[in-house]
mmCIF file as gemmi writes it, N, C-alpha and C atoms, coordinates in Angstrom:
data_model
loop_
_atom_site.group_PDB
_atom_site.id
_atom_site.type_symbol
_atom_site.label_atom_id
_atom_site.label_alt_id
_atom_site.label_comp_id
_atom_site.label_asym_id
_atom_site.label_entity_id
_atom_site.label_seq_id
_atom_site.pdbx_PDB_ins_code
_atom_site.Cartn_x
_atom_site.Cartn_y
_atom_site.Cartn_z
_atom_site.occupancy
_atom_site.B_iso_or_equiv
_atom_site.pdbx_formal_charge
_atom_site.auth_seq_id
_atom_site.auth_asym_id
_atom_site.pdbx_PDB_model_num
ATOM 1 N N . MET Axp A 1 ? 192.117 63.368 67.184 1 0 ? 1 A 1
ATOM 2 C CA . MET Axp A 1 ? 191.139 63.3 68.225 1 0 ? 1 A 1
ATOM 3 C C . MET Axp A 1 ? 189.769 63.615 67.711 1 0 ? 1 A 1
ATOM 4 N N . SER Axp A 2 ? 188.884 62.692 67.988 1 0 ? 2 A 1
ATOM 5 C CA . SER Axp A 2 ? 187.43 62.9 67.47 1 0 ? 2 A 1
ATOM 6 C C . SER Axp A 2 ? 186.912 64.166 68.083 1 0 ? 2 A 1
ATOM 7 N N . GLU Axp A 3 ? 185.804 64.67 67.478 1 0 ? 3 A 1
ATOM 8 C CA . GLU Axp A 3 ? 185.11 65.779 68.022 1 0 ? 3 A 1
ATOM 9 C C . GLU Axp A 3 ? 184.452 65.521 69.366 1 0 ? 3 A 1
ATOM 10 N N . ALA Axp A 4 ? 183.949 64.25 69.423 1 0 ? 4 A 1
ATOM 11 C CA . ALA Axp A 4 ? 183.276 63.959 70.723 1 0 ? 4 A 1
ATOM 12 C C . ALA Axp A 4 ? 184.289 63.806 71.886 1 0 ? 4 A 1
ATOM 13 N N . THR Axp A 5 ? 185.46 63.243 71.562 1 0 ? 5 A 1
ATOM 14 C CA . THR Axp A 5 ? 186.579 63.126 72.608 1 0 ? 5 A 1
ATOM 15 C C . THR Axp A 5 ? 186.939 64.615 72.957 1 0 ? 5 A 1
ATOM 16 N N . LEU Axp A 6 ? 187.204 65.371 71.991 1 0 ? 6 A 1
ATOM 17 C CA . LEU Axp A 6 ? 187.728 66.698 72.347 1 0 ? 6 A 1
ATOM 18 C C . LEU Axp A 6 ? 186.667 67.512 73.139 1 0 ? 6 A 1
ATOM 19 N N . GLU Axp A 7 ? 185.363 67.303 72.888 1 0 ? 7 A 1
ATOM 20 C CA . GLU Axp A 7 ? 184.344 67.904 73.629 1 0 ? 7 A 1
ATOM 21 C C . GLU Axp A 7 ? 184.371 67.402 75.119 1 0 ? 7 A 1
ATOM 22 N N . ASN Axp A 8 ? 184.571 66.137 75.245 1 0 ? 8 A 1
ATOM 23 C CA . ASN Axp A 8 ? 184.658 65.505 76.59 1 0 ? 8 A 1
ATOM 24 C C . ASN Axp A 8 ? 185.833 66.059 77.325 1 0 ? 8 A 1
ATOM 25 N N . VAL Axp A 9 ? 187.034 66.196 76.707 1 0 ? 9 A 1
ATOM 26 C CA . VAL Axp A 9 ? 188.141 66.839 77.332 1 0 ? 9 A 1
ATOM 27 C C . VAL Axp A 9 ? 187.906 68.275 77.838 1 0 ? 9 A 1
ATOM 28 N N . LYS Axp A 10 ? 187.257 68.933 76.979 1 0 ? 10 A 1
ATOM 29 C CA . LYS Axp A 10 ? 186.949 70.376 77.335 1 0 ? 10 A 1
ATOM 30 C C . LYS Axp A 10 ? 186.026 70.409 78.406 1 0 ? 10 A 1
ATOM 31 N N . ASN Axp A 11 ? 184.956 69.597 78.457 1 0 ? 11 A 1
ATOM 32 C CA . ASN Axp A 11 ? 184.013 69.621 79.617 1 0 ? 11 A 1
ATOM 33 C C . ASN Axp A 11 ? 184.649 69.215 80.9 1 0 ? 11 A 1
ATOM 34 N N . THR Axp A 12 ? 185.517 68.157 80.84 1 0 ? 12 A 1
ATOM 35 C CA . THR Axp A 12 ? 186.215 67.83 82.069 1 0 ? 12 A 1
ATOM 36 C C . THR Axp A 12 ? 187.181 68.986 82.526 1 0 ? 12 A 1
ATOM 37 N N . ALA Axp A 13 ? 187.872 69.561 81.527 1 0 ? 13 A 1
ATOM 38 C CA . ALA Axp A 13 ? 188.721 70.788 81.966 1 0 ? 13 A 1
ATOM 39 C C . ALA Axp A 13 ? 187.929 71.872 82.63 1 0 ? 13 A 1
ATOM 40 N N . ALA Axp A 14 ? 186.772 72.123 82.114 1 0 ? 14 A 1
ATOM 41 C CA . ALA Axp A 14 ? 185.861 73.109 82.643 1 0 ? 14 A 1
ATOM 42 C C . ALA Axp A 14 ? 185.407 72.776 84.047 1 0 ? 14 A 1
ATOM 43 N N . LYS Axp A 15 ? 185.211 71.489 84.351 1 0 ? 15 A 1
ATOM 44 C CA . LYS Axp A 15 ? 184.83 71.042 85.744 1 0 ? 15 A 1
ATOM 45 C C . LYS Axp A 15 ? 186.039 71.231 86.637 1 0 ? 15 A 1
ATOM 46 N N . ILE Axp A 16 ? 187.244 70.927 86.187 1 0 ? 16 A 1
ATOM 47 C CA . ILE Axp A 16 ? 188.441 71.069 86.968 1 0 ? 16 A 1
ATOM 48 C C . ILE Axp A 16 ? 188.616 72.703 87.323 1 0 ? 16 A 1
ATOM 49 N N . ILE Axp A 17 ? 188.456 73.445 86.303 1 0 ? 17 A 1
ATOM 50 C CA . ILE Axp A 17 ? 188.677 74.969 86.563 1 0 ? 17 A 1
ATOM 51 C C . ILE Axp A 17 ? 187.601 75.389 87.596 1 0 ? 17 A 1
ATOM 52 N N . GLU Axp A 18 ? 186.406 74.896 87.435 1 0 ? 18 A 1
ATOM 53 C CA . GLU Axp A 18 ? 185.374 75.432 88.386 1 0 ? 18 A 1
ATOM 54 C C . GLU Axp A 18 ? 185.696 74.922 89.824 1 0 ? 18 A 1
ATOM 55 N N . GLU Axp A 19 ? 186.146 73.674 89.91 1 0 ? 19 A 1
ATOM 56 C CA . GLU Axp A 19 ? 186.421 73.139 91.306 1 0 ? 19 A 1
ATOM 57 C C . GLU Axp A 19 ? 187.666 73.876 91.861 1 0 ? 19 A 1
ATOM 58 N N . LEU Axp A 20 ? 188.616 74.175 91.098 1 0 ? 20 A 1
ATOM 59 C CA . LEU Axp A 20 ? 189.747 74.873 91.618 1 0 ? 20 A 1
ATOM 60 C C . LEU Axp A 20 ? 189.38 76.314 92.035 1 0 ? 20 A 1
ATOM 61 N N . LYS Axp A 21 ? 188.52 76.936 91.347 1 0 ? 21 A 1
ATOM 62 C CA . LYS Axp A 21 ? 187.939 78.3 91.677 1 0 ? 21 A 1
ATOM 63 C C . LYS Axp A 21 ? 187.172 78.161 93.03 1 0 ? 21 A 1
ATOM 64 N N . ASN Axp A 22 ? 186.482 77.058 93.258 1 0 ? 22 A 1
ATOM 65 C CA . ASN Axp A 22 ? 185.67 76.818 94.54 1 0 ? 22 A 1
ATOM 66 C C . ASN Axp A 22 ? 186.685 76.617 95.691 1 0 ? 22 A 1
ATOM 67 N N . GLN Axp A 23 ? 187.862 76.001 95.364 1 0 ? 23 A 1
ATOM 68 C CA . GLN Axp A 23 ? 188.8 75.725 96.463 1 0 ? 23 A 1
ATOM 69 C C . GLN Axp A 23 ? 189.876 76.687 96.556 1 0 ? 23 A 1
ATOM 70 N N . LYS Axp A 24 ? 189.685 77.947 96.138 1 0 ? 24 A 1
ATOM 71 C CA . LYS Axp A 24 ? 190.639 79.017 96.2 1 0 ? 24 A 1
ATOM 72 C C . LYS Axp A 24 ? 191.804 78.828 95.361 1 0 ? 24 A 1
ATOM 73 N N . GLY Axp A 25 ? 191.638 78.096 94.184 1 0 ? 25 A 1
ATOM 74 C CA . GLY Axp A 25 ? 192.703 78.067 93.123 1 0 ? 25 A 1
ATOM 75 C C . GLY Axp A 25 ? 193.79 77.029 93.346 1 0 ? 25 A 1
ATOM 76 N N . CYS Axp A 26 ? 193.682 76.114 94.268 1 0 ? 26 A 1
ATOM 77 C CA . CYS Axp A 26 ? 194.685 75.107 94.509 1 0 ? 26 A 1
ATOM 78 C C . CYS Axp A 26 ? 194.148 73.696 95.087 1 0 ? 26 A 1
ATOM 79 N N . MET Axp A 27 ? 194.561 72.615 94.415 1 0 ? 27 A 1
ATOM 80 C CA . MET Axp A 27 ? 194.205 71.381 94.967 1 0 ? 27 A 1
ATOM 81 C C . MET Axp A 27 ? 195.202 70.421 94.377 1 0 ? 27 A 1
ATOM 82 N N . THR Axp A 28 ? 195.209 69.111 94.965 1 0 ? 28 A 1
ATOM 83 C CA . THR Axp A 28 ? 196.12 68.182 94.395 1 0 ? 28 A 1
ATOM 84 C C . THR Axp A 28 ? 195.317 67.463 93.223 1 0 ? 28 A 1
ATOM 85 N N . SER Axp A 29 ? 196.024 66.846 92.313 1 0 ? 29 A 1
ATOM 86 C CA . SER Axp A 29 ? 195.4 66.133 91.302 1 0 ? 29 A 1
ATOM 87 C C . SER Axp A 29 ? 194.568 64.951 91.862 1 0 ? 29 A 1
ATOM 88 N N . TRP Axp A 30 ? 195.062 64.311 92.901 1 0 ? 30 A 1
ATOM 89 C CA . TRP Axp A 30 ? 194.391 63.294 93.591 1 0 ? 30 A 1
ATOM 90 C C . TRP Axp A 30 ? 193.046 63.697 94.12 1 0 ? 30 A 1
ATOM 91 N N . ASP Axp A 31 ? 193.03 64.879 94.799 1 0 ? 31 A 1
ATOM 92 C CA . ASP Axp A 31 ? 191.719 65.358 95.421 1 0 ? 31 A 1
ATOM 93 C C . ASP Axp A 31 ? 190.852 65.789 94.325 1 0 ? 31 A 1
ATOM 94 N N . LEU Axp A 32 ? 191.317 66.389 93.158 1 0 ? 32 A 1
ATOM 95 C CA . LEU Axp A 32 ? 190.415 66.695 91.98 1 0 ? 32 A 1
ATOM 96 C C . LEU Axp A 32 ? 189.776 65.413 91.489 1 0 ? 32 A 1
ATOM 97 N N . LYS Axp A 33 ? 190.555 64.331 91.313 1 0 ? 33 A 1
ATOM 98 C CA . LYS Axp A 33 ? 190.1 63.109 90.785 1 0 ? 33 A 1
ATOM 99 C C . LYS Axp A 33 ? 188.943 62.529 91.629 1 0 ? 33 A 1
ATOM 100 N N . LEU Axp A 34 ? 189.248 62.522 92.964 1 0 ? 34 A 1
ATOM 101 C CA . LEU Axp A 34 ? 188.126 61.999 93.896 1 0 ? 34 A 1
ATOM 102 C C . LEU Axp A 34 ? 186.912 62.834 93.935 1 0 ? 34 A 1
ATOM 103 N N . LYS Axp A 35 ? 187.088 64.166 93.969 1 0 ? 35 A 1
ATOM 104 C CA . LYS Axp A 35 ? 185.994 65.093 94.096 1 0 ? 35 A 1
ATOM 105 C C . LYS Axp A 35 ? 185.136 65.059 92.919 1 0 ? 35 A 1
ATOM 106 N N . LEU Axp A 36 ? 185.688 64.939 91.673 1 0 ? 36 A 1
ATOM 107 C CA . LEU Axp A 36 ? 184.915 65.01 90.43 1 0 ? 36 A 1
ATOM 108 C C . LEU Axp A 36 ? 184.621 63.64 89.886 1 0 ? 36 A 1
ATOM 109 N N . HIS Axp A 37 ? 185.079 62.623 90.624 1 0 ? 37 A 1
ATOM 110 C CA . HIS Axp A 37 ? 184.745 61.195 90.152 1 0 ? 37 A 1
ATOM 111 C C . HIS Axp A 37 ? 185.295 60.965 88.747 1 0 ? 37 A 1
ATOM 112 N N . LEU Axp A 38 ? 186.555 61.231 88.511 1 0 ? 38 A 1
ATOM 113 C CA . LEU Axp A 38 ? 187.221 61.033 87.222 1 0 ? 38 A 1
ATOM 114 C C . LEU Axp A 38 ? 188.079 59.957 87.199 1 0 ? 38 A 1
ATOM 115 N N . SER Axp A 39 ? 188.278 59.243 86.038 1 0 ? 39 A 1
ATOM 116 C CA . SER Axp A 39 ? 189.313 58.136 85.811 1 0 ? 39 A 1
ATOM 117 C C . SER Axp A 39 ? 190.688 58.881 85.716 1 0 ? 39 A 1
ATOM 118 N N . ASN Axp A 40 ? 191.73 58.116 85.914 1 0 ? 40 A 1
ATOM 119 C CA . ASN Axp A 40 ? 193.095 58.584 85.793 1 0 ? 40 A 1
ATOM 120 C C . ASN Axp A 40 ? 193.268 59.166 84.433 1 0 ? 40 A 1
ATOM 121 N N . SER Axp A 41 ? 192.815 58.513 83.347 1 0 ? 41 A 1
ATOM 122 C CA . SER Axp A 41 ? 193.03 58.975 82.005 1 0 ? 41 A 1
ATOM 123 C C . SER Axp A 41 ? 192.26 60.303 81.797 1 0 ? 41 A 1
ATOM 124 N N . SER Axp A 42 ? 191.098 60.371 82.17 1 0 ? 42 A 1
ATOM 125 C CA . SER Axp A 42 ? 190.229 61.665 81.988 1 0 ? 42 A 1
ATOM 126 C C . SER Axp A 42 ? 190.903 62.828 82.649 1 0 ? 42 A 1
ATOM 127 N N . ILE Axp A 43 ? 191.285 62.621 83.935 1 0 ? 43 A 1
ATOM 128 C CA . ILE Axp A 43 ? 191.904 63.779 84.623 1 0 ? 43 A 1
ATOM 129 C C . ILE Axp A 43 ? 193.198 64.229 84.035 1 0 ? 43 A 1
ATOM 130 N N . TYR Axp A 44 ? 194.08 63.353 83.718 1 0 ? 44 A 1
ATOM 131 C CA . TYR Axp A 44 ? 195.359 63.742 83.2 1 0 ? 44 A 1
ATOM 132 C C . TYR Axp A 44 ? 195.391 64.266 81.847 1 0 ? 44 A 1
ATOM 133 N N . ILE Axp A 45 ? 194.465 63.753 80.958 1 0 ? 45 A 1
ATOM 134 C CA . ILE Axp A 45 ? 194.253 64.342 79.62 1 0 ? 45 A 1
ATOM 135 C C . ILE Axp A 45 ? 193.727 65.798 79.812 1 0 ? 45 A 1
ATOM 136 N N . ALA Axp A 46 ? 192.72 66.024 80.676 1 0 ? 46 A 1
ATOM 137 C CA . ALA Axp A 46 ? 192.168 67.323 80.882 1 0 ? 46 A 1
ATOM 138 C C . ALA Axp A 46 ? 193.241 68.222 81.409 1 0 ? 46 A 1
ATOM 139 N N . LEU Axp A 47 ? 194.031 67.8 82.458 1 0 ? 47 A 1
ATOM 140 C CA . LEU Axp A 47 ? 195.083 68.609 83.037 1 0 ? 47 A 1
ATOM 141 C C . LEU Axp A 47 ? 196.129 68.961 81.879 1 0 ? 47 A 1
ATOM 142 N N . GLY Axp A 48 ? 196.475 68.02 81.046 1 0 ? 48 A 1
ATOM 143 C CA . GLY Axp A 48 ? 197.4 68.382 79.985 1 0 ? 48 A 1
ATOM 144 C C . GLY Axp A 48 ? 196.885 69.412 79.066 1 0 ? 48 A 1
ATOM 145 N N . TRP Axp A 49 ? 195.498 69.415 78.727 1 0 ? 49 A 1
ATOM 146 C CA . TRP Axp A 49 ? 194.79 70.343 77.959 1 0 ? 49 A 1
ATOM 147 C C . TRP Axp A 49 ? 194.956 71.68 78.635 1 0 ? 49 A 1
ATOM 148 N N . LEU Axp A 50 ? 194.617 71.776 79.948 1 0 ? 50 A 1
ATOM 149 C CA . LEU Axp A 50 ? 194.727 73.064 80.636 1 0 ? 50 A 1
ATOM 150 C C . LEU Axp A 50 ? 196.241 73.618 80.67 1 0 ? 50 A 1
ATOM 151 N N . LEU Axp A 51 ? 197.134 72.577 80.907 1 0 ? 51 A 1
ATOM 152 C CA . LEU Axp A 51 ? 198.557 73.165 80.885 1 0 ? 51 A 1
ATOM 153 C C . LEU Axp A 51 ? 198.817 73.724 79.596 1 0 ? 51 A 1
ATOM 154 N N . ASN Axp A 52 ? 198.437 73.151 78.537 1 0 ? 52 A 1
ATOM 155 C CA . ASN Axp A 52 ? 198.75 73.609 77.132 1 0 ? 52 A 1
ATOM 156 C C . ASN Axp A 52 ? 198.072 74.986 76.85 1 0 ? 52 A 1
ATOM 157 N N . GLN Axp A 53 ? 196.853 75.184 77.556 1 0 ? 53 A 1
ATOM 158 C CA . GLN Axp A 53 ? 196.204 76.488 77.382 1 0 ? 53 A 1
ATOM 159 C C . GLN Axp A 53 ? 196.733 77.555 78.458 1 0 ? 53 A 1
ATOM 160 N N . ASN Axp A 54 ? 197.667 77.2 79.238 1 0 ? 54 A 1
ATOM 161 C CA . ASN Axp A 54 ? 198.268 78.009 80.3 1 0 ? 54 A 1
ATOM 162 C C . ASN Axp A 54 ? 197.251 78.537 81.38 1 0 ? 54 A 1
ATOM 163 N N . LYS Axp A 55 ? 196.325 77.624 81.643 1 0 ? 55 A 1
ATOM 164 C CA . LYS Axp A 55 ? 195.311 77.958 82.549 1 0 ? 55 A 1
ATOM 165 C C . LYS Axp A 55 ? 195.568 77.42 83.999 1 0 ? 55 A 1
ATOM 166 N N . ILE Axp A 56 ? 196.543 76.517 84.09 1 0 ? 56 A 1
ATOM 167 C CA . ILE Axp A 56 ? 196.975 75.936 85.347 1 0 ? 56 A 1
ATOM 168 C C . ILE Axp A 56 ? 198.438 75.746 85.372 1 0 ? 56 A 1
ATOM 169 N N . ALA Axp A 57 ? 198.976 75.562 86.525 1 0 ? 57 A 1
ATOM 170 C CA . ALA Axp A 57 ? 200.38 75.244 86.642 1 0 ? 57 A 1
ATOM 171 C C . ALA Axp A 57 ? 200.42 74.042 87.662 1 0 ? 57 A 1
ATOM 172 N N . VAL Axp A 58 ? 201.35 73.061 87.456 1 0 ? 58 A 1
ATOM 173 C CA . VAL Axp A 58 ? 201.481 71.861 88.325 1 0 ? 58 A 1
ATOM 174 C C . VAL Axp A 58 ? 202.82 71.807 88.874 1 0 ? 58 A 1
ATOM 175 N N . GLN Axp A 59 ? 202.866 71.279 90.139 1 0 ? 59 A 1
ATOM 176 C CA . GLN Axp A 59 ? 204.06 71.204 90.776 1 0 ? 59 A 1
ATOM 177 C C . GLN Axp A 59 ? 204.065 69.812 91.565 1 0 ? 59 A 1
ATOM 178 N N . PRO Axp A 60 ? 205.114 68.97 91.344 1 0 ? 60 A 1
ATOM 179 C CA . PRO Axp A 60 ? 205.067 67.616 92.058 1 0 ? 60 A 1
ATOM 180 C C . PRO Axp A 60 ? 204.945 67.747 93.557 1 0 ? 60 A 1
ATOM 181 N N . GLU Axp A 61 ? 204.166 66.993 94.153 1 0 ? 61 A 1
ATOM 182 C CA . GLU Axp A 61 ? 204.028 66.922 95.669 1 0 ? 61 A 1
ATOM 183 C C . GLU Axp A 61 ? 203.872 65.421 96.078 1 0 ? 61 A 1
ATOM 184 N N . ASP Axp A 62 ? 204.89 64.923 96.659 1 0 ? 62 A 1
ATOM 185 C CA . ASP Axp A 62 ? 204.841 63.495 97.053 1 0 ? 62 A 1
ATOM 186 C C . ASP Axp A 62 ? 204.508 62.568 95.845 1 0 ? 62 A 1
ATOM 187 N N . LEU Axp A 63 ? 203.428 61.921 95.872 1 0 ? 63 A 1
ATOM 188 C CA . LEU Axp A 63 ? 203.026 60.89 94.829 1 0 ? 63 A 1
ATOM 189 C C . LEU Axp A 63 ? 202.069 61.525 93.846 1 0 ? 63 A 1
ATOM 190 N N . THR Axp A 64 ? 201.788 62.848 94.007 1 0 ? 64 A 1
ATOM 191 C CA . THR Axp A 64 ? 200.756 63.5 93.208 1 0 ? 64 A 1
ATOM 192 C C . THR Axp A 64 ? 201.301 64.808 92.7 1 0 ? 64 A 1
ATOM 193 N N . TYR Axp A 65 ? 200.405 65.685 92.168 1 0 ? 65 A 1
ATOM 194 C CA . TYR Axp A 65 ? 200.712 66.999 91.809 1 0 ? 65 A 1
ATOM 195 C C . TYR Axp A 65 ? 199.844 68.003 92.409 1 0 ? 65 A 1
ATOM 196 N N . LYS Axp A 66 ? 200.402 69.141 92.73 1 0 ? 66 A 1
ATOM 197 C CA . LYS Axp A 66 ? 199.623 70.254 93.278 1 0 ? 66 A 1
ATOM 198 C C . LYS Axp A 66 ? 199.236 71.037 92.017 1 0 ? 66 A 1
ATOM 199 N N . VAL Axp A 67 ? 197.927 71.303 91.815 1 0 ? 67 A 1
ATOM 200 C CA . VAL Axp A 67 ? 197.403 71.996 90.692 1 0 ? 67 A 1
ATOM 201 C C . VAL Axp A 67 ? 196.955 73.347 91.054 1 0 ? 67 A 1
ATOM 202 N N . LYS Axp A 68 ? 197.373 74.446 90.381 1 0 ? 68 A 1
ATOM 203 C CA . LYS Axp A 68 ? 196.963 75.873 90.638 1 0 ? 68 A 1
ATOM 204 C C . LYS Axp A 68 ? 196.528 76.523 89.513 1 0 ? 68 A 1
ATOM 205 N N . LEU Axp A 69 ? 195.573 77.401 89.649 1 0 ? 69 A 1
ATOM 206 C CA . LEU Axp A 69 ? 195.05 78.244 88.604 1 0 ? 69 A 1
ATOM 207 C C . LEU Axp A 69 ? 196.175 79.351 88.3 1 0 ? 69 A 1
ATOM 208 N N . THR Axp A 70 ? 196.324 79.652 87.04 1 0 ? 70 A 1
ATOM 209 C CA . THR Axp A 70 ? 197.337 80.721 86.686 1 0 ? 70 A 1
ATOM 210 C C . THR Axp A 70 ? 196.522 81.996 86.364 1 0 ? 70 A 1
ATOM 211 N N . GLU Axp A 71 ? 195.229 81.929 86.242 1 0 ? 71 A 1
ATOM 212 C CA . GLU Axp A 71 ? 194.469 83.131 85.912 1 0 ? 71 A 1
ATOM 213 C C . GLU Axp A 71 ? 194.038 83.983 87.158 1 0 ? 71 A 1
């Protein structure tokens, strides 16, 4: 992964964390995507990054995922 791409993933992940904090730690991936105006690729790469860092947990919910802060 290029340095620019990695920086973009980290920035998107930071936006997701901030939005989750504003929403009391829990939102669906769909709601995050719409609220932050992210592409499918951007949000799911960033969510994967956050999962790898153990900063979030995800749980399937209908056709989307419930995303929760773990911190």
